[in-house]
C-alpha positions as a Markdown table, in Angstrom:
| # | Residue | x | y | z |
|---|---|---|---|---|
| 1 | Met | 0.0 | 0.0 | 0.0 |
| 2 | Asp | 1.5 | 3.3 | -1.0 |
| 3 | Lys | 2.0 | 6.1 | 1.5 |
| 4 | Thr | -0.9 | 8.4 | 0.2 |
| 5 | Lys | -3.4 | 5.5 | 0.3 |
| 6 | Arg | -2.2 | 4.6 | 3.8 |
| 7 | Met | -2.7 | 8.2 | 5.0 |
| 8 | Lys | -6.1 | 8.3 | 3.4 |
| 9 | Leu | -7.2 | 5.1 | 5.2 |
| 10 | Thr | -6.0 | 6.4 | 8.5 |
| 11 | Gln | -8.1 | 9.6 | 8.1 |
| 12 | Ile | -11.4 | 7.6 | 7.7 |
| 13 | Ala | -13.1 | 7.2 | 11.1 |
| 14 | Pro | -13.1 | 3.4 | 12.0 |
| 15 | Val | -16.5 | 3.7 | 13.6 |
| 16 | Leu | -19.7 | 2.8 | 11.9 |
| 17 | Glu | -21.9 | 5.8 | 11.0 |
| 18 | Thr | -25.6 | 5.8 | 10.0 |
| 19 | Gln | -26.0 | 6.2 | 6.2 |
| 20 | Asn | -28.9 | 7.8 | 4.3 |
| 21 | Leu | -30.2 | 5.1 | 2.0 |
| 22 | Gln | -31.9 | 7.6 | -0.2 |
| 23 | Ala | -28.6 | 9.3 | -0.9 |
| 24 | Ile | -26.9 | 5.9 | -1.5 |
| 25 | Gly | -29.7 | 4.9 | -3.9 |
| 26 | Gln | -29.6 | 8.2 | -5.9 |
| 27 | Lys | -26.1 | 7.2 | -7.3 |
| 28 | Thr | -27.5 | 4.3 | -9.3 |
| 29 | Asn | -31.2 | 5.0 | -9.1 |
| 30 | Asn | -31.5 | 1.7 | -7.2 |
| 31 | Val | -30.6 | 1.2 | -3.5 |
| 32 | Tyr | -29.9 | -2.5 | -4.2 |
| 33 | Glu | -27.5 | -1.8 | -7.1 |
| 34 | Ser | -25.7 | 0.7 | -4.9 |
| 35 | Leu | -25.3 | -1.7 | -2.1 |
| 36 | Tyr | -24.1 | -4.4 | -4.5 |
| 37 | Val | -21.4 | -2.0 | -5.8 |
| 38 | Ile | -20.4 | -1.2 | -2.3 |
| 39 | Ala | -20.3 | -4.9 | -1.3 |
| 40 | Arg | -18.2 | -5.9 | -4.3 |
| 41 | Arg | -15.7 | -3.1 | -3.6 |
| 42 | Ala | -15.6 | -4.0 | 0.1 |
| 43 | Asn | -14.7 | -7.6 | -0.9 |
| 44 | Gln | -11.9 | -6.3 | -3.1 |
| 45 | Ile | -10.5 | -4.1 | -0.3 |
| 46 | Ser | -10.7 | -6.9 | 2.2 |
| 47 | Arg | -8.8 | -9.3 | -0.2 |
| 48 | Asp | -6.1 | -6.7 | -0.9 |
| 49 | Ile | -5.6 | -5.9 | 2.8 |
| 50 | Lys | -5.4 | -9.5 | 3.7 |
| 51 | Glu | -2.9 | -10.3 | 0.9 |
| 52 | Glu | -0.8 | -7.3 | 1.9 |
| 53 | Leu | -0.8 | -8.2 | 5.6 |
| 54 | His | 0.1 | -11.9 | 4.9 |
| 55 | Ser | 3.0 | -10.8 | 2.6 |
| 56 | Lys | 4.4 | -8.5 | 5.3 |
| 57 | Leu | 4.0 | -11.0 | 8.1 |
| 58 | Glu | 5.5 | -13.9 | 6.0 |
| 59 | Asp | 8.9 | -12.4 | 6.7 |
| 60 | Phe | 8.5 | -13.1 | 10.4 |
| 61 | Ala | 7.2 | -16.7 | 10.0 |
| 62 | Thr | 9.2 | -19.4 | 11.6 |
| 63 | His | 9.0 | -22.8 | 10.1 |
| 64 | Asn | 9.9 | -24.8 | 13.2 |
| 65 | Asp | 7.9 | -27.9 | 14.1 |
| 66 | Gly | 8.8 | -27.7 | 17.8 |
| 67 | Tyr | 7.1 | -26.0 | 20.7 |
| 68 | Glu | 9.7 | -23.4 | 21.2 |
| 69 | Glu | 8.9 | -20.2 | 22.9 |
| 70 | Ile | 7.5 | -17.5 | 20.5 |
| 71 | Gln | 9.7 | -14.4 | 20.6 |
| 72 | Glu | 8.0 | -11.1 | 20.4 |
| 73 | Asn | 9.1 | -8.9 | 17.4 |
| 74 | Arg | 8.3 | -5.2 | 17.8 |
| 75 | Glu | 8.1 | -4.6 | 14.1 |
| 76 | Gln | 5.6 | -7.5 | 13.7 |
| 77 | Ile | 3.5 | -6.1 | 16.5 |
| 78 | Glu | 3.5 | -2.6 | 14.9 |
| 79 | Ile | 2.4 | -4.0 | 11.6 |
| 80 | Ser | -0.4 | -6.0 | 13.2 |
| 81 | Lys | -1.6 | -3.0 | 15.2 |
| 82 | Phe | -1.7 | -0.8 | 12.1 |
| 83 | Tyr | -4.0 | -3.3 | 10.3 |
| 84 | Glu | -6.2 | -3.8 | 13.3 |
| 85 | Lys | -6.8 | 0.0 | 13.5 |
| 86 | Leu | -7.9 | 0.3 | 9.8 |
| 87 | Pro | -11.6 | 0.9 | 9.3 |
| 88 | His | -13.7 | -2.1 | 8.1 |
| 89 | Pro | -13.6 | -2.5 | 4.3 |
| 90 | Thr | -17.3 | -1.8 | 4.1 |
| 91 | Ile | -16.8 | 1.6 | 5.7 |
| 92 | Ile | -14.0 | 2.3 | 3.2 |
| 93 | Ala | -16.1 | 1.2 | 0.3 |
| 94 | Thr | -19.1 | 3.3 | 1.3 |
| 95 | Lys | -16.9 | 6.3 | 1.7 |
| 96 | Glu | -15.4 | 5.8 | -1.8 |
| 97 | Phe | -18.8 | 5.2 | -3.3 |
| 98 | Met | -20.4 | 8.3 | -1.7 |
| 99 | Ser | -17.4 | 10.5 | -2.7 |
| 100 | Asp | -17.6 | 9.3 | -6.4 |
| 101 | Glu | -14.2 | 7.6 | -6.2 |
| 102 | Leu | -15.5 | 4.3 | -7.6 |
| 103 | Asn | -15.8 | 3.5 | -11.3 |
| 104 | Tyr | -18.6 | 1.0 | -12.0 |
| 105 | Arg | -20.9 | 0.1 | -14.8 |
| 106 | Thr | -24.3 | -1.5 | -14.8 |
| 107 | Gln | -25.7 | -3.9 | -17.3 |
| 108 | Glu | -28.9 | -3.0 | -19.1 |
| 109 | Pro | -31.7 | -5.4 | -18.4 |
| 110 | Val | -32.3 | -7.9 | -21.3 |
| 111 | Ala | -35.8 | -7.6 | -22.7 |
| 112 | Ala | -37.8 | -10.9 | -22.6 |
| 113 | Glu | -39.0 | -12.1 | -25.9 |
């Protein structure tokens, strides 16, 4: 994750806020389509964050089969704390959707013959 995106994510409040469904529905003229777009984006964000976290923590993995004492690593703890403090992907996706940062397209309904 680049530095600007990381700063942007830390500026989003990690608490859930009540949203106006009418305002969300006005973006696509259908509340359900809007929620679908938000849900798909939240899944993408969640997957990206998970992959990034696993790649960073992979450096600290020990591949010992024994029951040795686990040593604390300050850098590993800081990385984990950062990702724990991030807002939920749904909050991020909703914020992006409402501020017109998402590009999406809808399919036209197929007429029944």
